[in-house]
Phi, psi and omega in degrees: 000140179247132178282126178266318178195160174259123182275313173204191187299332183236015180223131179232163174246134186226166169248123184293152178250004177097351180283304176242308175274126183308142183306129178082349181286131173270124185218156173268141179238128174260123180292124185290146169066017176225162176217130176247161179301144179285157179311136179089343179275161176305136175073002178297318181296321179294319179295318179295317179299320179294320178295322177296321177298319182282326184227069182295146177307137181094348181277160176267153177219150174257139185231157173216139179266170173239204185300314180262132182275323182226162176256185183293346177262011181064025172274142174288137180258107190220154166269141186229135173242138179276183183298334180273000180087010179284129175285100189299316180305311181292319182299320179295324177289315182301323183276356179086009180273346180218159175253139175286127177235101190264140178246149179299149174061048177251155184293319189250028181302322180294318182294329183263332186286343180278355188244097181226352180275133177283139178297161175309146178303325180293337182274351181295148181299152181291350180275003181302138181299119183293341179289345185256121185289320183227153176297156178300140180290142177238140177281165178277358179233151180290153171283135179242139180230153178262355178219167181260000000 
């Protein structure tokens, strides 16, 4: 799969290679089990910038699906690894750019559920939105949902 563009911190546009996304198909992918701030919200620009660093346009990515392939917006729901083998979903949570939002019966719940502490404010990327005084608060436990 080839990354065409990053739409926001947790959504990318790709060209399928035929494994999960049909070959040549341009599709939107929602990174599973994470949530980043929406456009215009505090830290949205930082989350999008980090996703671009991890998945630059033109790069290849490896993907894996879970139980549900698409959501109600026809986005593919996928776990994504970049060319360097970094588990992007997990990396965004680890760096504080995304919150883990866990659903029952998911493949990588263990990899994501251990990461809930926000990094030190001094450790936040320099791209953090200056309009926001503090990073978004994170609970010590994951958010759990019964639906996608």
